[in-house]
Structure formats: C-alpha cells, structure tokens
C-alpha positions, 0 to 999 in steps of 0.5 A: 639729414632729414632733407637729404633722406627725403630727397634720396627717397624722392629720386628713388621713387621717380626712377622707379616710376620712370622705369615702370612707365618705360616697361608698360608703355608698349603694352599700353600702346598695343592695348589702345591701338585700333584693330587696323593698326595691328598686323594680322597673324599670317596663317598657312593657306588651306590645302584643297585637293585639286578636283579630278577632271580627266579621262582614265582608261582601264584596259584588260584582255583575257584569252579563253579556250573553248570547252574541252579544248587544249589549244591544239591545231584546229581548236578555238581561242577567244580573246575578250578585250574590255575598256572602261572609263574609270575617270571623271571626264569623257574620252574621245577618238578611242582606237583599240589595236589587237594583234594576235599570235602568228599561229592564230587565224582570226575567224570572227570579231564582235564589238559592243559599239563603234566599228572595226577592221581586220588585216591579217593578224590585226584587228582595229576597233574605233569608238568616238566617245566613252563617258565616265563609267561606260565600257566598250568590249571587243571579242575576237574568235581565233583558231590555232593553225599550228603548234607554236614553238614557244608553247604559248600564244598571245594577244597584245592590245594597244590603246590610243585616245584623247582626254581633257589633258591630251593624248593617252596611250596604254597596252595590255597582254594576255597569254594562253599556254598550249601543248607543244605535242600530242597529249599523253594517253597514259597507256604504254605504246603497242608492241611492234610485230616481228614483221616490223622489227625483223629477225631476232638475234636468236633466230639468226643464230639458229639459222646459222647453226642449221646452215653449218650442220647442213654444210657439214652433212653435205661434205661428209656425204660427198666424202663417203660417196667417193670412198665407195 
C-alpha cells in the first residue's frame, strides 16, 4: 500500500511539473530571445501638416463717392481695387480686368505698379510678379453720365494669375447706390399762377350769369321799344 501511495504521489508530482513546464515555456523563450527576434510594435505614422507653398490672392474693390456727391449725373465715383498676396509663394502673370457700369465714364486710371490699358468701360492692368506679403492697387476715376434705371452702379473685377500650383482665378464686385430722381428739398411746390391754371369754375359761372342777365336785359329793352 505504501509503495502504491508513493507511486501515485510521484505520478502526480511529475504531471504537475510537466504542466508547469508547458505553461512557463513561452515566457521563458520570450525572455531569453534576442531583441532582433522580437517583432517591434507597429505605431501609427506621425501626422505632419504639409508645408504651404502656394500663391493665395486677396482681391477687394470699393466704390467711393466724391465728398458731398450723391451719384447724380456729372458727379464722380472712384473705384479702388486692391490685390494682396497672403500666401507663401509668389504669383506671376497677374491680370486685373475692371469693368464699370455702362452709365459711367472712365476719366482717369492709376496703378501702383505694372501697366494698364483702357477700352470703353473696361480697364486691364498687368503685373508680372507679386511676392508674398506684397500688394498692388488700381484706382479708377469715373463720372456718372446718366441716372441708371436700377438705382445703382457697379464695378466688377476679375483676376487671373499663375502660382506654383497652376492657374488661379478670382472675382470681386462693388456697388454704389444712386438716386433715380432729383432729391427732395423739403419745401412744398410753389403755387401756380391763375394765368397758368386758366379760369376757375366760379369765374366761369359768374361770367355765364352776367351774360344771361345782359341777354335778358337786351330782350326786355327791345320789347319795350316795340311797344312804344
């Protein structure tokens, strides 16, 4: 009996050792493995924002009336076009095309750089180069030739240029509201004279009564003469 008990205990101990060896073996192998045998953990790539390297235009146009002017025929409106490079790369072959309203007459044009040409209602300005942070400005003086039917006049500017990424186009619009008639003075209109308005109804009635009385008097007089 003692031999059987010892044999059973020995078998149990061997089984426990075998189980323990199988459970600990992967950890031991991993602990003893060289760093080159362990595959590194894959990390997500670091997100790096792309570096901006492009021409970014900022185009604006504004319409300004002369001091004290309302926009009536003969008064002046000045259009100021401003183009600024807010990007990090230069722009080239820059063309600004400004078309003003058909009720406006172009009197004078000034540009801060480059050259320009005028054709009827259109001004075309060219600038070969615009570096980052630089700006170019164009001033167009116009005169209102006649009152527009819509009650406003406008200036539409179009931009075409070349940047590192290719062709770039943009547009801007400015509008100035003008009166469609003569301004009110705040005083009532002057009364028209009788000569302008003609005879009143009362005057015509009185003249008619006088005419009837004269006719009646004449008839009575003729009758009295005949009786005598």
